[in-house]
SEFIZA-3560 file (N, C-alpha, C; in Angstrom, 3 decimals):
REM SEFIZA-3560
<numar><xx>0.823</xx><yy>-1.197</yy><zz>0.000</zz><atom>N</atom></numar>
<numar><xx>0.000</xx><yy>0.000</yy><zz>0.000</zz><atom>CA</atom></numar>
<numar><xx>0.862</xx><yy>1.253</yy><zz>0.000</zz><atom>C</atom></numar>
<numar><xx>1.998</xx><yy>1.218</yy><zz>0.658</zz><atom>N</atom></numar>
<numar><xx>2.841</xx><yy>2.407</yy><zz>0.736</zz><atom>CA</atom></numar>
<numar><xx>3.285</xx><yy>2.883</yy><zz>-0.632</zz><atom>C</atom></numar>
<numar><xx>3.402</xx><yy>1.972</yy><zz>-1.590</zz><atom>N</atom></numar>
<numar><xx>3.886</xx><yy>2.329</yy><zz>-2.914</zz><atom>CA</atom></numar>
<numar><xx>2.775</xx><yy>2.714</yy><zz>-3.891</zz><atom>C</atom></numar>
<numar><xx>1.525</xx><yy>2.523</yy><zz>-3.520</zz><atom>N</atom></numar>
<numar><xx>0.403</xx><yy>2.828</yy><zz>-4.414</zz><atom>CA</atom></numar>
<numar><xx>0.316</xx><yy>4.328</yy><zz>-4.669</zz><atom>C</atom></numar>
<numar><xx>0.079</xx><yy>4.706</yy><zz>-5.918</zz><atom>N</atom></numar>
<numar><xx>0.028</xx><yy>6.125</yy><zz>-6.266</zz><atom>CA</atom></numar>
<numar><xx>-1.163</xx><yy>6.845</yy><zz>-5.631</zz><atom>C</atom></numar>
<numar><xx>-2.249</xx><yy>6.142</yy><zz>-5.388</zz><atom>N</atom></numar>
<numar><xx>-3.444</xx><yy>6.765</yy><zz>-4.803</zz><atom>CA</atom></numar>
<numar><xx>-3.640</xx><yy>6.319</yy><zz>-3.354</zz><atom>C</atom></numar>
<numar><xx>-2.547</xx><yy>6.007</yy><zz>-2.662</zz><atom>N</atom></numar>
<numar><xx>-2.650</xx><yy>5.460</yy><zz>-1.302</zz><atom>CA</atom></numar>
<numar><xx>-3.395</xx><yy>6.371</yy><zz>-0.341</zz><atom>C</atom></numar>
<numar><xx>-3.345</xx><yy>7.694</yy><zz>-0.555</zz><atom>N</atom></numar>
<numar><xx>-4.013</xx><yy>8.615</yy><zz>0.350</zz><atom>CA</atom></numar>
<numar><xx>-5.534</xx><yy>8.617</yy><zz>0.182</zz><atom>C</atom></numar>
<numar><xx>-6.027</xx><yy>8.035</yy><zz>-0.895</zz><atom>N</atom></numar>
<numar><xx>-7.469</xx><yy>8.010</yy><zz>-1.115</zz><atom>CA</atom></numar>
<numar><xx>-8.093</xx><yy>6.674</yy><zz>-0.730</zz><atom>C</atom></numar>
<numar><xx>-7.313</xx><yy>5.771</yy><zz>-0.147</zz><atom>N</atom></numar>
<numar><xx>-7.817</xx><yy>4.464</yy><zz>0.256</zz><atom>CA</atom></numar>
<numar><xx>-7.971</xx><yy>4.433</yy><zz>1.772</zz><atom>C</atom></numar>
<numar><xx>-9.127</xx><yy>3.984</yy><zz>2.213</zz><atom>N</atom></numar>
<numar><xx>-9.400</xx><yy>3.867</yy><zz>3.636</zz><atom>CA</atom></numar>
<numar><xx>-9.718</xx><yy>2.415</yy><zz>3.966</zz><atom>C</atom></numar>
<numar><xx>-9.326</xx><yy>1.987</yy><zz>5.151</zz><atom>N</atom></numar>
<numar><xx>-9.638</xx><yy>0.638</yy><zz>5.610</zz><atom>CA</atom></numar>
<numar><xx>-10.593</xx><yy>0.725</yy><zz>6.792</zz><atom>C</atom></numar>
<numar><xx>-11.569</xx><yy>-0.188</yy><zz>6.815</zz><atom>N</atom></numar>
<numar><xx>-12.544</xx><yy>-0.254</yy><zz>7.899</zz><atom>CA</atom></numar>
<numar><xx>-12.596</xx><yy>-1.684</yy><zz>8.398</zz><atom>C</atom></numar>
<numar><xx>-12.604</xx><yy>-1.852</yy><zz>9.694</zz><atom>N</atom></numar>
<numar><xx>-12.684</xx><yy>-3.184</yy><zz>10.281</zz><atom>CA</atom></numar>
<numar><xx>-14.136</xx><yy>-3.587</yy><zz>10.459</zz><atom>C</atom></numar>
<numar><xx>-14.435</xx><yy>-4.833</yy><zz>10.144</zz><atom>N</atom></numar>
<numar><xx>-15.755</xx><yy>-5.405</yy><zz>10.361</zz><atom>CA</atom></numar>
<numar><xx>-15.535</xx><yy>-6.766</yy><zz>11.008</zz><atom>C</atom></numar>
<numar><xx>-15.833</xx><yy>-6.901</yy><zz>12.289</zz><atom>N</atom></numar>
<numar><xx>-15.622</xx><yy>-8.149</yy><zz>12.994</zz><atom>CA</atom></numar>
<numar><xx>-16.850</xx><yy>-9.039</yy><zz>12.881</zz><atom>C</atom></numar>
<numar><xx>-16.624</xx><yy>-10.339</yy><zz>12.747</zz><atom>N</atom></numar>
<numar><xx>-17.692</xx><yy>-11.340</yy><zz>12.638</zz><atom>CA</atom></numar>
<numar><xx>-18.711</xx><yy>-10.942</yy><zz>11.577</zz><atom>C</atom></numar>
<numar><xx>-18.215</xx><yy>-10.505</yy><zz>10.445</zz><atom>N</atom></numar>
<numar><xx>-19.085</xx><yy>-10.019</yy><zz>9.371</zz><atom>CA</atom></numar>
<numar><xx>-19.777</xx><yy>-11.175</yy><zz>8.654</zz><atom>C</atom></numar>
<numar><xx>-21.048</xx><yy>-10.981</yy><zz>8.407</zz><atom>N</atom></numar>
<numar><xx>-21.830</xx><yy>-11.911</yy><zz>7.603</zz><atom>CA</atom></numar>
<numar><xx>-21.856</xx><yy>-11.387</yy><zz>6.176</zz><atom>C</atom></numar>
<numar><xx>-22.218</xx><yy>-12.190</yy><zz>5.188</zz><atom>N</atom></numar>
<numar><xx>-22.263</xx><yy>-11.700</yy><zz>3.813</zz><atom>CA</atom></numar>
<numar><xx>-23.103</xx><yy>-10.432</yy><zz>3.649</zz><atom>C</atom></numar>
<numar><xx>-24.223</xx><yy>-10.354</yy><zz>4.331</zz><atom>N</atom></numar>
<numar><xx>-25.073</xx><yy>-9.152</yy><zz>4.228</zz><atom>CA</atom></numar>
<numar><xx>-24.353</xx><yy>-7.921</yy><zz>4.791</zz><atom>C</atom></numar>
<numar><xx>-23.558</xx><yy>-8.109</yy><zz>5.837</zz><atom>N</atom></numar>
<numar><xx>-22.797</xx><yy>-7.000</yy><zz>6.409</zz><atom>CA</atom></numar>
<numar><xx>-21.760</xx><yy>-6.483</yy><zz>5.418</zz><atom>C</atom></numar>
<numar><xx>-21.101</xx><yy>-7.414</yy><zz>4.730</zz><atom>N</atom></numar>
<numar><xx>-20.098</xx><yy>-7.017</yy><zz>3.746</zz><atom>CA</atom></numar>
<numar><xx>-20.735</xx><yy>-6.280</yy><zz>2.569</zz><atom>C</atom></numar>
<numar><xx>-21.886</xx><yy>-6.765</yy><zz>2.149</zz><atom>N</atom></numar>
<numar><xx>-22.589</xx><yy>-6.093</yy><zz>1.058</zz><atom>CA</atom></numar>
<numar><xx>-22.976</xx><yy>-4.677</yy><zz>1.453</zz><atom>C</atom></numar>
<numar><xx>-23.495</xx><yy>-4.504</yy><zz>2.650</zz><atom>N</atom></numar>
<numar><xx>-23.874</xx><yy>-3.168</yy><zz>3.116</zz><atom>CA</atom></numar>
<numar><xx>-22.655</xx><yy>-2.259</yy><zz>3.239</zz><atom>C</atom></numar>
<numar><xx>-21.565</xx><yy>-2.770</yy><zz>3.767</zz><atom>N</atom></numar>
<numar><xx>-20.342</xx><yy>-1.964</yy><zz>3.891</zz><atom>CA</atom></numar>
<numar><xx>-19.838</xx><yy>-1.539</yy><zz>2.530</zz><atom>C</atom></numar>
<numar><xx>-19.948</xx><yy>-2.423</yy><zz>1.559</zz><atom>N</atom></numar>
<numar><xx>-19.540</xx><yy>-2.104</yy><zz>0.186</zz><atom>CA</atom></numar>
<numar><xx>-20.398</xx><yy>-0.975</yy><zz>-0.380</zz><atom>C</atom></numar>
<numar><xx>-21.696</xx><yy>-1.065</yy><zz>-0.194</zz><atom>N</atom></numar>
<numar><xx>-22.606</xx><yy>-0.027</yy><zz>-0.688</zz><atom>CA</atom></numar>
<numar><xx>-22.345</xx><yy>1.311</yy><zz>0.001</zz><atom>C</atom></numar>
<numar><xx>-22.035</xx><yy>1.284</yy><zz>1.281</zz><atom>N</atom></numar>
<numar><xx>-21.776</xx><yy>2.510</yy><zz>2.031</zz><atom>CA</atom></numar>
<numar><xx>-20.601</xx><yy>3.288</yy><zz>1.465</zz><atom>C</atom></numar>
<numar><xx>-19.634</xx><yy>2.602</yy><zz>0.863</zz><atom>N</atom></numar>
<numar><xx>-18.452</xx><yy>3.268</yy><zz>0.323</zz><atom>CA</atom></numar>
<numar><xx>-18.788</xx><yy>4.093</yy><zz>-0.904</zz><atom>C</atom></numar>
<numar><xx>-19.936</xx><yy>3.844</yy><zz>-1.522</zz><atom>N</atom></numar>
<numar><xx>-20.299</xx><yy>4.547</yy><zz>-2.745</zz><atom>CA</atom></numar>
<numar><xx>-21.412</xx><yy>5.560</yy><zz>-2.533</zz><atom>C</atom></numar>
<numar><xx>-21.577</xx><yy>5.989</yy><zz>-1.287</zz><atom>N</atom></numar>
<numar><xx>-22.583</xx><yy>6.997</yy><zz>-0.966</zz><atom>CA</atom></numar>
<numar><xx>-21.935</xx><yy>8.145</yy><zz>-0.209</zz><atom>C</atom></numar>
<numar><xx>-22.510</xx><yy>9.340</yy><zz>-0.377</zz><atom>N</atom></numar>
<numar><xx>-22.018</xx><yy>10.479</yy><zz>0.387</zz><atom>CA</atom></numar>
<numar><xx>-22.718</xx><yy>10.522</yy><zz>1.745</zz><atom>C</atom></numar>
<numar><xx>-22.487</xx><yy>11.581</yy><zz>2.505</zz><atom>N</atom></numar>
<numar><xx>-23.067</xx><yy>11.680</yy><zz>3.852</zz><atom>CA</atom></numar>
<numar><xx>-24.587</xx><yy>11.751</yy><zz>3.851</zz><atom>C</atom></numar>
<numar><xx>-25.187</xx><yy>12.139</yy><zz>2.724</zz><atom>N</atom></numar>
<numar><xx>-26.643</xx><yy>12.215</yy><zz>2.615</zz><atom>CA</atom></numar>
<numar><xx>-27.247</xx><yy>10.930</yy><zz>2.041</zz><atom>C</atom></numar>
<numar><xx>-26.411</xx><yy>9.915</yy><zz>1.788</zz><atom>N</atom></numar>
<numar><xx>-26.910</xx><yy>8.652</yy><zz>1.258</zz><atom>CA</atom></numar>
<numar><xx>-27.106</xx><yy>8.645</yy><zz>-0.239</zz><atom>C</atom></numar>
<numar><xx>-26.621</xx><yy>9.678</yy><zz>-0.927</zz><atom>N</atom></numar>
<numar><xx>-26.741</xx><yy>9.735</yy><zz>-2.387</zz><atom>CA</atom></numar>
<numar><xx>-25.529</xx><yy>9.072</yy><zz>-3.028</zz><atom>C</atom></numar>
<numar><xx>-25.757</xx><yy>8.481</yy><zz>-4.191</zz><atom>N</atom></numar>
<numar><xx>-24.680</xx><yy>7.810</yy><zz>-4.912</zz><atom>CA</atom></numar>
<numar><xx>-23.601</xx><yy>8.794</yy><zz>-5.306</zz><atom>C</atom></numar>
<numar><xx>-22.374</xx><yy>8.286</yy><zz>-5.330</zz><atom>N</atom></numar>
<numar><xx>-21.269</xx><yy>9.093</yy><zz>-5.831</zz><atom>CA</atom></numar>
<numar><xx>-20.371</xx><yy>8.182</yy><zz>-6.654</zz><atom>C</atom></numar>
<numar><xx>-19.716</xx><yy>8.757</yy><zz>-7.637</zz><atom>N</atom></numar>
<numar><xx>-18.843</xx><yy>7.945</yy><zz>-8.473</zz><atom>CA</atom></numar>
<numar><xx>-17.534</xx><yy>7.687</yy><zz>-7.745</zz><atom>C</atom></numar>
<numar><xx>-16.868</xx><yy>6.630</yy><zz>-8.149</zz><atom>N</atom></numar>
<numar><xx>-15.609</xx><yy>6.241</yy><zz>-7.537</zz><atom>CA</atom></numar>
<numar><xx>-14.468</xx><yy>6.801</yy><zz>-8.372</zz><atom>C</atom></numar>
<numar><xx>-13.519</xx><yy>7.417</yy><zz>-7.727</zz><atom>N</atom></numar>
<numar><xx>-12.368</xx><yy>7.994</yy><zz>-8.383</zz><atom>CA</atom></numar>
<numar><xx>-11.587</xx><yy>6.911</yy><zz>-9.127</zz><atom>C</atom></numar>
<numar><xx>-11.284</xx><yy>7.154</yy><zz>-10.396</zz><atom>N</atom></numar>
<numar><xx>-10.590</xx><yy>6.171</yy><zz>-11.218</zz><atom>CA</atom></numar>
<numar><xx>-9.214</xx><yy>5.831</yy><zz>-10.657</zz><atom>C</atom></numar>
<numar><xx>-8.515</xx><yy>6.805</yy><zz>-10.123</zz><atom>N</atom></numar>
<numar><xx>-7.189</xx><yy>6.540</yy><zz>-9.559</zz><atom>CA</atom></numar>
<numar><xx>-7.269</xx><yy>5.624</yy><zz>-8.338</zz><atom>C</atom></numar>
<numar><xx>-8.299</xx><yy>5.787</yy><zz>-7.530</zz><atom>N</atom></numar>
<numar><xx>-8.479</xx><yy>4.914</yy><zz>-6.368</zz><atom>CA</atom></numar>
<numar><xx>-8.757</xx><yy>3.486</yy><zz>-6.823</zz><atom>C</atom></numar>
<numar><xx>-9.587</xx><yy>3.329</yy><zz>-7.840</zz><atom>N</atom></numar>
<numar><xx>-9.865</xx><yy>1.985</yy><zz>-8.362</zz><atom>CA</atom></numar>
<numar><xx>-8.598</xx><yy>1.353</yy><zz>-8.916</zz><atom>C</atom></numar>
<numar><xx>-7.844</xx><yy>2.139</yy><zz>-9.650</zz><atom>N</atom></numar>
<numar><xx>-6.596</xx><yy>1.633</yy><zz>-10.216</zz><atom>CA</atom></numar>
<numar><xx>-5.681</xx><yy>1.127</yy><zz>-9.107</zz><atom>C</atom></numar>
<numar><xx>-5.549</xx><yy>1.888</yy><zz>-8.040</zz><atom>N</atom></numar>
<numar><xx>-4.679</xx><yy>1.499</yy><zz>-6.929</zz><atom>CA</atom></numar>
<numar><xx>-5.160</xx><yy>0.210</yy><zz>-6.274</zz><atom>C</atom></numar>
<numar><xx>-6.456</xx><yy>0.072</yy><zz>-6.076</zz><atom>N</atom></numar>
<numar><xx>-7.003</xx><yy>-1.137</yy><zz>-5.450</zz><atom>CA</atom></numar>
<numar><xx>-6.762</xx><yy>-2.359</yy><zz>-6.328</zz><atom>C</atom></numar>
<numar><xx>-7.042</xx><yy>-2.235</yy><zz>-7.602</zz><atom>N</atom></numar>
<numar><xx>-6.905</xx><yy>-3.393</yy><zz>-8.475</zz><atom>CA</atom></numar>
<numar><xx>-5.453</xx><yy>-3.722</yy><zz>-8.796</zz><atom>C</atom></numar>
<numar><xx>-4.547</xx><yy>-2.781</yy><zz>-8.637</zz><atom>N</atom></numar>
<numar><xx>-3.116</xx><yy>-3.091</yy><zz>-8.735</zz><atom>CA</atom></numar>
<numar><xx>-2.729</xx><yy>-4.098</yy><zz>-7.652</zz><atom>C</atom></numar>
<numar><xx>-3.343</xx><yy>-3.957</yy><zz>-6.487</zz><atom>N</atom></numar>
<numar><xx>-3.026</xx><yy>-4.841</yy><zz>-5.364</zz><atom>CA</atom></numar>
<numar><xx>-3.507</xx><yy>-6.271</yy><zz>-5.562</zz><atom>C</atom></numar>
<numar><xx>-4.570</xx><yy>-6.450</yy><zz>-6.325</zz><atom>N</atom></numar>
<numar><xx>-5.167</xx><yy>-7.785</yy><zz>-6.465</zz><atom>CA</atom></numar>
<numar><xx>-5.042</xx><yy>-8.344</yy><zz>-7.881</zz><atom>C</atom></numar>
<numar><xx>-4.232</xx><yy>-7.711</yy><zz>-8.713</zz><atom>N</atom></numar>
<numar><xx>-4.170</xx><yy>-8.089</yy><zz>-10.128</zz><atom>CA</atom></numar>
<numar><xx>-3.732</xx><yy>-9.531</yy><zz>-10.369</zz><atom>C</atom></numar>
<numar><xx>-2.984</xx><yy>-10.122</yy><zz>-9.452</zz><atom>N</atom></numar>
<numar><xx>-2.559</xx><yy>-11.509</yy><zz>-9.629</zz><atom>CA</atom></numar>
<numar><xx>-3.651</xx><yy>-12.511</yy><zz>-9.287</zz><atom>C</atom></numar>
<numar><xx>-4.679</xx><yy>-12.067</yy><zz>-8.574</zz><atom>N</atom></numar>
<numar><xx>-5.748</xx><yy>-12.963</yy><zz>-8.140</zz><atom>CA</atom></numar>
<numar><xx>-7.066</xx><yy>-12.744</yy><zz>-8.872</zz><atom>C</atom></numar>
<numar><xx>-7.270</xx><yy>-11.572</yy><zz>-9.456</zz><atom>N</atom></numar>
<numar><xx>-8.530</xx><yy>-11.232</yy><zz>-10.128</zz><atom>CA</atom></numar>
<numar><xx>-8.324</xx><yy>-11.305</yy><zz>-11.637</zz><atom>C</atom></numar>
<numar><xx>-9.168</xx><yy>-12.052</yy><zz>-12.301</zz><atom>N</atom></numar>
<numar><xx>-9.051</xx><yy>-12.224</yy><zz>-13.752</zz><atom>CA</atom></numar>
<numar><xx>-10.090</xx><yy>-11.434</yy><zz>-14.530</zz><atom>C</atom></numar>
<numar><xx>-11.227</xx><yy>-11.128</yy><zz>-13.901</zz><atom>N</atom></numar>
<numar><xx>-12.298</xx><yy>-10.411</yy><zz>-14.594</zz><atom>CA</atom></numar>
<numar><xx>-13.106</xx><yy>-9.591</yy><zz>-13.597</zz><atom>C</atom></numar>
<numar><xx>-13.616</xx><yy>-8.440</yy><zz>-14.070</zz><atom>N</atom></numar>
<numar><xx>-14.447</xx><yy>-7.557</yy><zz>-13.250</zz><atom>CA</atom></numar>
<numar><xx>-15.637</xx><yy>-7.128</yy><zz>-14.085</zz><atom>C</atom></numar>
<numar><xx>-16.834</xx><yy>-7.218</yy><zz>-13.509</zz><atom>N</atom></numar>
<numar><xx>-18.050</xx><yy>-6.727</yy><zz>-14.146</zz><atom>CA</atom></numar>
<numar><xx>-18.614</xx><yy>-5.623</yy><zz>-13.257</zz><atom>C</atom></numar>
<numar><xx>-18.742</xx><yy>-4.426</yy><zz>-13.813</zz><atom>N</atom></numar>
<numar><xx>-19.307</xx><yy>-3.294</yy><zz>-13.076</zz><atom>CA</atom></numar>
<numar><xx>-20.789</xx><yy>-3.212</yy><zz>-13.413</zz><atom>C</atom></numar>
<numar><xx>-21.622</xx><yy>-3.463</yy><zz>-12.446</zz><atom>N</atom></numar>
<numar><xx>-23.067</xx><yy>-3.444</yy><zz>-12.631</zz><atom>CA</atom></numar>
<numar><xx>-23.583</xx><yy>-2.051</yy><zz>-12.293</zz><atom>C</atom></numar>
<numar><xx>-23.207</xx><yy>-1.079</yy><zz>-13.135</zz><atom>N</atom></numar>
<numar><xx>-23.573</xx><yy>0.306</yy><zz>-12.864</zz><atom>CA</atom></numar>
<numar><xx>-23.654</xx><yy>1.083</yy><zz>-14.170</zz><atom>C</atom></numar>
<numar><xx>-24.602</xx><yy>1.986</yy><zz>-14.237</zz><atom>N</atom></numar>
<numar><xx>-24.708</xx><yy>2.870</yy><zz>-15.390</zz><atom>CA</atom></numar>
<numar><xx>-23.482</xx><yy>3.771</yy><zz>-15.452</zz><atom>C</atom></numar>
<numar><xx>-23.083</xx><yy>4.119</yy><zz>-16.655</zz><atom>N</atom></numar>
<numar><xx>-21.992</xx><yy>5.072</yy><zz>-16.880</zz><atom>CA</atom></numar>
<numar><xx>-20.719</xx><yy>4.704</yy><zz>-16.132</zz><atom>C</atom></numar>
<numar><xx>-20.337</xx><yy>3.442</yy><zz>-16.192</zz><atom>N</atom></numar>
<numar><xx>-19.154</xx><yy>2.967</yy><zz>-15.481</zz><atom>CA</atom></numar>
<numar><xx>-17.950</xx><yy>2.770</yy><zz>-16.404</zz><atom>C</atom></numar>
<numar><xx>-18.003</xx><yy>3.359</yy><zz>-17.582</zz><atom>N</atom></numar>
<numar><xx>-16.927</xx><yy>3.178</yy><zz>-18.561</zz><atom>CA</atom></numar>
<numar><xx>-15.579</xx><yy>3.703</yy><zz>-18.050</zz><atom>C</atom></numar>
<numar><xx>-15.561</xx><yy>4.890</yy><zz>-17.462</zz><atom>N</atom></numar>
<numar><xx>-14.295</xx><yy>5.445</yy><zz>-16.971</zz><atom>CA</atom></numar>
<numar><xx>-13.690</xx><yy>4.583</yy><zz>-15.873</zz><atom>C</atom></numar>
<numar><xx>-14.536</xx><yy>4.066</yy><zz>-14.993</zz><atom>N</atom></numar>
<numar><xx>-14.043</xx><yy>3.185</yy><zz>-13.942</zz><atom>CA</atom></numar>
<numar><xx>-13.506</xx><yy>1.881</yy><zz>-14.543</zz><atom>C</atom></numar>
<numar><xx>-14.212</xx><yy>1.364</yy><zz>-15.558</zz><atom>N</atom></numar>
<numar><xx>-13.767</xx><yy>0.140</yy><zz>-16.221</zz><atom>CA</atom></numar>
<numar><xx>-12.405</xx><yy>0.351</yy><zz>-16.888</zz><atom>C</atom></numar>
<numar><xx>-12.221</xx><yy>1.497</yy><zz>-17.523</zz><atom>N</atom></numar>
<numar><xx>-10.936</xx><yy>1.785</yy><zz>-18.157</zz><atom>CA</atom></numar>
<numar><xx>-9.807</xx><yy>1.859</yy><zz>-17.128</zz><atom>C</atom></numar>
<numar><xx>-10.095</xx><yy>2.416</yy><zz>-15.972</zz><atom>N</atom></numar>
<numar><xx>-9.087</xx><yy>2.493</yy><zz>-14.915</zz><atom>CA</atom></numar>
<numar><xx>-8.728</xx><yy>1.101</yy><zz>-14.411</zz><atom>C</atom></numar>
<numar><xx>-9.734</xx><yy>0.265</yy><zz>-14.210</zz><atom>N</atom></numar>
<numar><xx>-9.498</xx><yy>-1.098</yy><zz>-13.729</zz><atom>CA</atom></numar>
<numar><xx>-8.743</xx><yy>-1.905</yy><zz>-14.782</zz><atom>C</atom></numar>
<numar><xx>-9.028</xx><yy>-1.637</yy><zz>-16.057</zz><atom>N</atom></numar>
<numar><xx>-8.391</xx><yy>-2.375</yy><zz>-17.149</zz><atom>CA</atom></numar>
<numar><xx>-6.886</xx><yy>-2.129</yy><zz>-17.226</zz><atom>C</atom></numar>
<numar><xx>-6.378</xx><yy>-1.153</yy><zz>-16.520</zz><atom>N</atom></numar>
<numar><xx>-4.923</xx><yy>-0.963</yy><zz>-16.446</zz><atom>CA</atom></numar>
<numar><xx>-4.258</xx><yy>-2.142</yy><zz>-15.742</zz><atom>C</atom></numar>
<numar><xx>-5.018</xx><yy>-2.818</yy><zz>-14.888</zz><atom>N</atom></numar>
<numar><xx>-4.469</xx><yy>-3.919</yy><zz>-14.094</zz><atom>CA</atom></numar>
<numar><xx>-5.101</xx><yy>-5.268</yy><zz>-14.380</zz><atom>C</atom></numar>
<numar><xx>-6.369</xx><yy>-5.269</yy><zz>-14.770</zz><atom>N</atom></numar>
<numar><xx>-7.138</xx><yy>-6.505</yy><zz>-14.936</zz><atom>CA</atom></numar>
<numar><xx>-7.421</xx><yy>-6.725</yy><zz>-16.423</zz><atom>C</atom></numar>
<numar><xx>-7.211</xx><yy>-7.943</yy><zz>-16.900</zz><atom>N</atom></numar>
<numar><xx>-7.318</xx><yy>-8.234</yy><zz>-18.329</zz><atom>CA</atom></numar>
<numar><xx>-8.731</xx><yy>-8.106</yy><zz>-18.893</zz><atom>C</atom></numar>
<numar><xx>-9.738</xx><yy>-8.485</yy><zz>-18.130</zz><atom>N</atom></numar>
<numar><xx>-11.108</xx><yy>-8.516</yy><zz>-18.650</zz><atom>CA</atom></numar>
<numar><xx>-12.016</xx><yy>-7.688</yy><zz>-17.741</zz><atom>C</atom></numar>
<numar><xx>-12.542</xx><yy>-6.588</yy><zz>-18.284</zz><atom>N</atom></numar>
<numar><xx>-13.396</xx><yy>-5.685</yy><zz>-17.508</zz><atom>CA</atom></numar>
<numar><xx>-14.591</xx><yy>-5.288</yy><zz>-18.361</zz><atom>C</atom></numar>
<numar><xx>-15.769</xx><yy>-5.289</yy><zz>-17.753</zz><atom>N</atom></numar>
<numar><xx>-16.985</xx><yy>-4.856</yy><zz>-18.436</zz><atom>CA</atom></numar>
<numar><xx>-17.561</xx><yy>-3.676</yy><zz>-17.674</zz><atom>C</atom></numar>
<numar><xx>-17.780</xx><yy>-2.577</yy><zz>-18.386</zz><atom>N</atom></numar>
<numar><xx>-18.418</xx><yy>-1.388</yy><zz>-17.840</zz><atom>CA</atom></numar>
<numar><xx>-19.419</xx><yy>-0.870</yy><zz>-18.855</zz><atom>C</atom></numar>
<numar><xx>-20.201</xx><yy>0.107</yy><zz>-18.483</zz><atom>N</atom></numar>
<numar><xx>-21.241</xx><yy>0.637</yy><zz>-19.360</zz><atom>CA</atom></numar>
<numar><xx>-20.962</xx><yy>2.089</yy><zz>-19.723</zz><atom>C</atom></numar>
<numar><xx>-21.107</xx><yy>2.427</yy><zz>-21.002</zz><atom>N</atom></numar>
<numar><xx>-20.936</xx><yy>3.807</yy><zz>-21.433</zz><atom>CA</atom></numar>
<numar><xx>-22.249</xx><yy>4.586</yy><zz>-21.368</zz><atom>C</atom></numar>
<numar><xx>-23.343</xx><yy>3.882</yy><zz>-21.158</zz><atom>N</atom></numar>
<numar><xx>-24.677</xx><yy>4.495</yy><zz>-21.088</zz><atom>CA</atom></numar>
<numar><xx>-25.422</xx><yy>3.954</yy><zz>-19.876</zz><atom>C</atom></numar>
<numar><xx>-26.710</xx><yy>4.337</yy><zz>-19.803</zz><atom>N</atom></numar>
<numar><xx>-27.566</xx><yy>3.811</yy><zz>-18.741</zz><atom>CA</atom></numar>
<numar><xx>-27.910</xx><yy>2.350</yy><zz>-19.032</zz><atom>C</atom></numar>
<numar><xx>-28.069</xx><yy>1.588</yy><zz>-17.984</zz><atom>N</atom></numar>
<numar><xx>-28.502</xx><yy>0.199</yy><zz>-18.116</zz><atom>CA</atom></numar>
<numar><xx>-30.019</xx><yy>0.201</yy><zz>-18.132</zz><atom>C</atom></numar>
<numar><xx>-30.612</xx><yy>-0.335</yy><zz>-19.171</zz><atom>N</atom></numar>
<numar><xx>-32.070</xx><yy>-0.320</yy><zz>-19.306</zz><atom>CA</atom></numar>
<numar><xx>-32.742</xx><yy>-1.238</yy><zz>-18.311</zz><atom>C</atom></numar>
<numar><xx>-33.991</xx><yy>-0.957</yy><zz>-18.014</zz><atom>N</atom></numar>
<numar><xx>-34.777</xx><yy>-1.800</yy><zz>-17.111</zz><atom>CA</atom></numar>
<numar><xx>-35.022</xx><yy>-3.146</yy><zz>-17.787</zz><atom>C</atom></numar>
<numar><xx>-35.039</xx><yy>-4.196</yy><zz>-17.008</zz><atom>N</atom></numar>
<numar><xx>-35.291</xx><yy>-5.540</yy><zz>-17.535</zz><atom>CA</atom></numar>
<numar><xx>-36.709</xx><yy>-5.620</yy><zz>-18.057</zz><atom>C</atom></numar>
<numar><xx>-36.857</xx><yy>-6.240</yy><zz>-19.203</zz><atom>N</atom></numar>
<numar><xx>-38.193</xx><yy>-6.432</yy><zz>-19.793</zz><atom>CA</atom></numar>
<numar><xx>-38.638</xx><yy>-7.857</yy><zz>-19.541</zz><atom>C</atom></numar>
<numar><xx>-39.914</xx><yy>-7.994</yy><zz>-19.249</zz><atom>N</atom></numar>
<numar><xx>-40.428</xx><yy>-9.346</yy><zz>-19.000</zz><atom>CA</atom></numar>
<numar><xx>-41.404</xx><yy>-9.737</yy><zz>-20.058</zz><atom>C</atom></numar>
//
């Protein structure tokens, strides 16, 4: 972590005895501001995180509208990344 270019933008939070639902909620909390509104993730921060796990992660799918810039940042480290350049349409039944 000391060598990561975006190390100052990465924060660590401890979660003891975490259940899968707890981890999911903690993950969602990282992408919201203090008012609970969505915020985009800085591309440099994503790049730094995925640099750390590039030997273990082979593919990333971003399930978010307008995630192309984030996908491009992740693609610096990960071979296969899927992001969206537009809005994701509602599922049709």
